[in-house]
C-alpha positions in Angstrom: 90.5 99.3 62.9 92.5 102.6 62.6 89.5 104.5 64.0 89.6 101.8 67.1 93.2 102.7 67.5 92.4 106.7 67.1 89.9 106.2 69.8 92.1 104.1 72.4 95.0 106.9 71.5 92.5 109.7 72.4 91.3 107.7 75.6 95.0 106.7 77.0 95.6 110.8 76.4 92.6 111.9 78.1 93.5 109.6 81.1 96.9 111.0 81.2 95.5 114.7 81.1 93.0 113.4 83.9 96.1 112.0 85.9 97.9 115.3 85.5 94.7 117.3 86.9 93.7 114.5 89.5 94.8 115.9 92.7 93.3 119.6 92.0 90.1 118.1 90.6 89.3 115.8 93.6 90.1 118.4 96.4 87.7 120.8 95.0 85.1 117.7 94.3 85.2 116.8 98.1 84.9 120.3 99.2 88.4 120.2 100.9 91.3 122.6 100.6 94.1 121.5 97.9 96.4 118.6 98.5 98.7 118.7 101.6 102.3 120.1 100.8 105.1 117.7 101.9 108.4 119.8 103.8 111.0 120.7 101.1 114.4 121.4 101.9 116.0 122.0 98.3 113.9 123.4 95.2 115.3 123.1 91.8 113.5 125.3 89.1 113.5 123.0 86.0 115.1 120.3 84.0 117.9 123.0 83.8 118.7 122.6 87.1 117.9 118.7 88.0 120.7 117.6 85.4 123.0 118.9 88.4 121.9 116.1 90.7 122.0 113.0 88.2 124.7 110.8 88.2 126.8 110.9 84.9 126.2 108.1 82.2 122.2 108.4 81.8 120.2 109.1 78.9 117.7 112.1 79.6 113.9 112.0 78.5 112.1 115.2 79.7 108.3 115.8 79.2 106.2 118.8 80.2 102.5 118.0 81.0 101.7 121.8 81.1 103.0 122.5 77.2 101.0 118.9 76.4 97.8 120.4 77.5 98.1 123.7 75.9 99.0 121.6 72.7 95.8 119.3 73.0 93.7 122.7 73.5 95.4 124.3 70.2 96.0 121.5 68.0 93.9 118.5 69.4 94.6 115.0 70.2 95.4 113.9 66.8 98.5 116.2 66.3 101.5 114.6 65.4 103.8 116.3 68.2 101.0 115.6 70.7 101.2 111.8 69.7 104.9 111.8 69.8 104.9 113.4 73.2 102.1 111.2 74.8 103.6 107.8 73.4 106.8 109.0 74.9 105.6 110.0 78.2 103.1 106.5 78.6 106.3 104.6 77.9 108.6 106.4 80.4 106.0 106.2 82.9 105.3 102.6 82.6 107.7 101.6 85.2 107.3 99.2 88.3 109.2 101.8 90.2 106.1 104.1 90.0 103.8 100.9 90.8 100.6 102.3 93.0 101.8 99.3 95.3 104.7 101.4 96.3 104.1 105.4 95.7 101.0 107.3 95.3 101.1 111.0 94.5 98.2 113.2 95.6 99.0 116.1 93.5 99.3 116.9 89.7 102.3 116.1 87.5 103.4 119.3 85.8 106.6 117.9 84.2 109.2 114.9 84.6 112.5 113.9 83.6 113.5 110.2 83.1 117.1 109.4 83.2 118.1 105.6 82.5 121.0 104.1 83.4 121.2 100.6 81.6 117.6 99.7 82.2 117.6 101.4 85.8 115.4 104.4 85.9 115.8 107.4 88.2 112.7 110.2 87.9 112.6 113.8 88.7 108.9 114.5 89.1 107.4 118.1 89.2 104.2 117.1 91.5 103.5 120.7 92.9 105.3 119.6 96.1 102.2 117.5 97.5 102.5 115.0 99.9 103.6 111.3 98.6 102.8 108.2 100.3 105.7 105.6 100.0 105.7 102.2 101.3 109.0 102.1 103.0 111.1 99.5 104.5 113.9 101.5 105.8 115.6 104.9 105.3 119.2 106.4 105.3 120.2 109.8 105.9 122.9 111.9 103.9 123.5 114.8 105.4 120.4 117.0 104.9 118.5 114.5 102.9 116.7 111.4 103.6 116.5 108.5 101.1 113.2 106.1 102.0 114.0 102.5 100.4 110.9 100.1 99.5 111.5 96.4 99.9 111.6 96.1 96.0 114.7 98.5 95.9 112.8 101.5 94.9 114.6 104.8 96.4 112.7 108.2 97.0 113.6 111.4 98.5 110.9 113.5 99.0 112.7 116.7 100.3 113.8 117.9 96.9 111.5 119.3 94.5 111.1 117.9 92.1 110.2 114.4 93.8 113.1 111.9 93.2 112.1 108.2 92.8 114.1 105.4 91.1 116.4 102.7 91.4 117.8 102.9 95.3 121.4 103.1 94.7 121.1 105.8 92.1 118.8 107.7 94.2 121.4 107.3 97.1 123.8 109.2 94.5 121.4 112.3 93.9 121.4 112.6 97.7 125.1 112.8 97.8 125.3 115.2 95.0 122.4 117.3 96.8 124.4 117.3 99.9 127.5 118.5 98.3 125.6 121.2 95.9 126.8 119.6 92.8 127.2 121.8 89.6 128.1 120.0 86.6 129.8 122.1 83.8 127.1 120.7 81.2 124.5 122.7 82.9 125.5 126.1 81.9 124.5 125.0 78.1 121.0 124.1 78.7 120.8 127.6 80.1 121.6 128.9 76.7 118.6 126.9 75.4 115.9 129.6 75.9 111.9 128.8 75.5 109.8 125.8 76.9 109.7 122.4 75.4 107.0 119.7 75.3 109.8 117.0 74.8 113.5 116.7 74.9 116.5 114.2 75.0 119.5 115.2 76.1 122.8 113.4 77.0 126.5 114.5 78.1 129.7 112.9 78.7 131.3 109.8 76.9 127.8 108.7 76.3 127.5 111.8 74.2 129.6 110.6 71.7 127.7 107.5 70.8 124.6 109.7 70.0 126.0 112.3 67.4 129.0 111.4 64.9 129.7 112.4 61.4 130.1 110.3 58.4 133.4 111.2 57.9 134.7 110.6 61.3 134.5 107.7 63.8 135.6 109.5 67.1 133.3 111.5 69.3 132.9 115.1 68.1 130.6 116.1 71.1 130.3 115.7 75.0 127.0 117.2 75.3 123.8 116.7 73.0 120.4 118.0 73.4 117.3 118.0 71.1 113.9 119.7 71.8 110.7 119.9 70.3 108.0 122.6 71.0 105.3 124.4 69.3 105.6 128.3 68.2 102.4 129.6 68.9 103.0 132.8 67.1 104.2 131.3 64.1 102.0 128.5 64.0 105.0 126.2 63.5 106.5 123.1 65.2 110.2 124.0 66.2 113.2 121.3 66.5 116.3 122.8 68.5 119.5 121.1 68.6 122.1 122.1 71.2 125.9 120.6 71.1 129.2 121.1 72.6 131.6 120.2 70.0 135.2 119.0 71.6 136.6 119.7 68.0 136.6 122.3 65.7 132.9 121.5 64.5 130.2 124.2 64.3 126.8 124.7 62.7 126.7 126.6 59.5 124.4 127.8 57.0 122.4 125.1 54.5 122.1 125.7 50.8 118.5 126.5 50.1 118.3 124.2 47.5 119.1 121.4 50.3 116.6 122.5 53.1 113.5 120.8 53.1 112.2 122.8 55.8 110.7 126.4 56.6 113.2 128.1 58.6 116.6 127.8 60.2 118.7 129.8 62.2 121.8 128.9 64.6 124.3 130.7 66.9 128.0 129.4 67.9 129.4 130.2 71.0 133.0 130.8 71.6 133.3 127.9 74.2 132.5 125.3 71.4 128.5 125.4 72.3 126.1 125.7 69.4 122.4 126.0 68.9 120.4 125.4 65.9 116.7 125.9 65.6 114.3 124.4 62.8 110.9 125.3 61.9 108.1 124.1 59.5 104.4 123.7 59.7 104.6 120.2 58.3 106.0 118.1 61.4 106.9 115.3 59.2 109.4 117.6 57.6 110.6 118.5 60.9 111.3 115.2 62.2 113.9 114.7 59.2 115.3 118.4 59.6 119.2 118.5 60.6 121.5 121.4 60.9 124.6 121.7 58.7 127.6 120.7 60.7 131.2 121.7 59.3 134.6 121.2 60.6 138.1 122.6 60.6 140.4 119.6 60.6 144.0 120.7 61.5 146.8 117.9 60.5 149.9 117.7 62.6 152.9 118.0 60.7 156.0 115.3 61.4 159.0 117.3 61.9 160.8 115.3 59.3 157.8 116.5 56.9 158.9 120.3 57.8 162.8 119.6 57.2 162.2 117.9 53.8 160.0 120.9 52.9 162.8 123.2 54.0 165.5 121.3 52.2 163.4 121.7 48.9 
């Protein structure tokens, strides 16, 4: 039974990788040119920029298929990080909002980000700016951008790169944000997270307080949280990266060597309250359990009556 499941997982991964390469492979098979490009009015480099257009209140899941292909070549389909990313990507793309009856991509996918809003999805898909076929019922102009809407309530903006598609009211908000050239303060923290990630999760705003809490406090200590996974090909080790913006006097600090159950750990605390921690190990299971050490300086306000009593003594 285990072998059947392994073979099934390998076939699923192969299908994903085939889907990634579908556009270019078919173009060359039929002797034609690469997939036709669509008109793009706004190009955003990567998920560090995409986040500016997404409405607040979402949970964000990022997948990089280019890095996934590199991992498969290096580590094979049975690698635990490959499997984690593979499973997450399958679940993220398994949506009625991406049904072939509604939308068809003609190019491959390099990377994508799913934002979830209480069960309603929003996708940012880097599809090489390829032409997209979308079954629309109507469209609406929002400044420089047009939102196409299907009869099933799916909205799409093809004039933005990456392609934006999802629950129509949320897509409309993206169009408005793009037209206003919206920039959010939290995007600056992503710019401090160097390197490429194969899979990542991030959240910001009030929702972040529900994700990261300390045992000794019930209140929120962050308004931005990021967790990303990657493989360091130079050291042949897995890495997990945490980024957090603390809204109280908390920061990352050293871990006692007797308590650290993974190979290496380093961190940096910035003056603006943002902190980054990188954890690494050759054992991916150990890395999954790895956590940076968080320390806080709590300042208790002293009542004026206490100061009076102290001075009299």
